[in-house]
N, C-alpha and C positions, 0 to 999 in steps of 0.2 A: 589422182587415181591412186590407190594404195599399192606401195612396192612391197611385194612378196617373194619368199624363197621358194622353189621347187627343188626339192631333194629326190634323186632317183637311185633306185638300189637294184642291185644284182642285173638281171636282164634288160631293165629299163635304163640303167646306165650304160651298159654295154651298146644297146641300139642308138642312144643319145650321142654318146661320145662324150659325156660331161656327168659329173657327179652331183652338181647342183647348178642353179642360176637364178639370177634375181630378175623378175620382170613386174610391168605395172598392169595390173588387173583387178576388176571389181567383183568376179565372182569365180569359184572354182571352175566352173565350166568355161569361163573366158580363158582362164589361166591354163587349162587343158587343151582347149582349142589352139591357143598360141603355140604349145608344146608340140602338138600333132603336125601343125604347118611347119614348126622351125625344124624338126628332128626327122621328120618323114615316115613313110610308110611302115619301116621296121619298127620304129617306136610305136606307131598307133596299133599296131598288131600286139606288141606287148602290153600297151596301156589297156586293151580291150579284156585282156585275162587278169589285170592287176587290181588289187585294192588300193583306194586312195583315201588318203587321212589328211585331216585338217588339225594341226596343233594338237596331235595325238589322239585324235577322235575320228570315227570314219565319216567322211566327208559325203555331203549331197551337192550335186552340180550346182543348185540354186543358191549354196552357202555363201553369204556376201564375205569379203574379205576386208581385212584392215591392214594398215602398214606394219610390218612385222610378222605376219602370220607366216607359216610353214605348211606347205603342202608336200606329202610325201607319196611317192608311187613305189607300192610294193608287190612286185610280181610273185606269182606262186613259186615257192621253193620246192626243188626237187632234190632228193638224196637217197642214200641208202646205206 
């Protein structure tokens, strides 16, 4: 199974308590399911409003992963 990196930004990082982690997963959906189970309900809520990117491109849940891929979770940014 491929080893991939999940990078978390802003509120996703705060909810998870880490900025990145490496896991073994075969698809984006599998990686995100692992993250929701590992990081809990607060993270799951942030993820629901976030954009997910795979290697710098918008990701689809069924996207297959290869070793070295990077999944980024980008929550909406607020500011003023």
